[in-house]
C-alpha positions as CSV (number, residue, x, y, z in Angstrom):
1,M,119.2,137.8,143.3
2,K,120.9,141.1,143.8
3,E,118.7,143.9,144.7
4,G,118.0,147.0,142.5
5,I,119.4,145.5,139.1
6,H,116.5,143.5,137.7
7,P,113.4,144.7,136.2
8,E,110.1,144.3,137.7
9,Y,108.6,140.9,136.9
10,R,104.7,141.0,137.3
11,E,101.6,139.9,135.8
12,V,100.6,141.7,132.6
13,C,97.5,141.6,130.5
14,F,97.8,141.3,126.8
15,V,95.0,142.2,124.4
16,D,94.7,141.1,120.8
17,L,93.3,144.1,118.8
18,S,91.9,142.2,115.9
19,N,89.5,140.2,118.1
20,G,89.6,141.3,121.6
21,F,91.3,138.2,123.1
22,K,92.9,138.8,126.4
23,F,95.3,136.8,128.5
24,V,97.4,137.4,131.5
25,T,101.0,136.3,131.9
26,R,103.9,137.4,133.9
27,S,106.4,139.7,132.0
28,C,108.8,142.8,132.5
29,V,107.2,144.9,129.8
30,T,106.3,148.4,130.8
31,S,102.9,150.1,130.0
32,K,101.4,153.4,130.8
33,E,98.0,151.9,130.2
34,T,96.1,149.7,132.6
35,T,93.0,147.7,132.5
36,K,90.5,146.5,135.1
37,M,90.1,142.5,135.2
38,D,87.0,140.6,135.9
39,D,88.2,139.6,139.3
40,G,88.9,143.3,140.5
41,R,92.9,143.2,139.8
42,E,94.3,146.4,138.1
43,L,97.1,145.1,135.5
44,P,99.1,146.9,133.0
45,L,97.8,146.6,129.5
46,I,99.9,145.7,126.3
47,K,98.0,145.9,122.9
48,L,99.0,143.2,120.3
49,E,98.2,143.3,116.7
50,T,98.1,139.6,116.5
51,T,98.2,136.5,118.8
52,S,97.8,132.7,118.7
53,E,94.2,133.4,118.5
54,T,94.5,135.2,115.1
55,H,97.8,134.2,113.5
56,P,97.4,131.8,110.5
57,F,100.0,129.5,111.6
58,Y,98.1,128.7,114.9
59,T,94.5,129.0,113.5
60,G,95.2,126.8,110.2
61,T,93.8,129.7,107.9
62,Q,95.6,131.4,105.4
63,K,94.8,134.1,103.1
64,S,95.8,133.7,99.5
65,V,97.4,136.6,97.8
66,D,95.7,135.8,94.6
67,N,92.3,136.7,96.3
68,L,93.4,139.9,97.7
69,G,92.2,142.7,95.3
70,G,93.9,141.2,92.3
71,R,97.5,142.2,93.6
72,V,99.3,139.3,91.9
73,E,97.8,139.9,88.5
74,K,98.6,143.8,88.8
75,F,102.1,142.9,89.6
76,R,102.2,140.5,86.5
77,T,100.6,142.9,84.0
78,K,103.0,145.6,85.2
79,F,106.3,143.7,84.9
80,A,105.2,141.3,82.0
81,R,107.8,142.9,79.7
82,V,110.7,143.1,82.1
83,G,113.3,140.2,81.4
84,I,112.3,139.5,77.8
85,K,115.0,139.6,75.4
86,K,114.2,140.4,71.9
């Protein structure tokens, strides 16, 4: 490979903020934060909102929008008359 044109490819720790799940993989992503691993290594830390541990596609669980505070019913009542021709 040509020197000086490629990003640094190294091990990085990713953490899922919703449940604390951590995994280490190699990446070029940069981070100002670091974390100390159980084996003593100091790795860059990248925080994620969702991973395969919490995403509904991978876990097989889904949230129904009907059960999230009645948002569907609120929408239906708000726009019930829109589109009705007299």
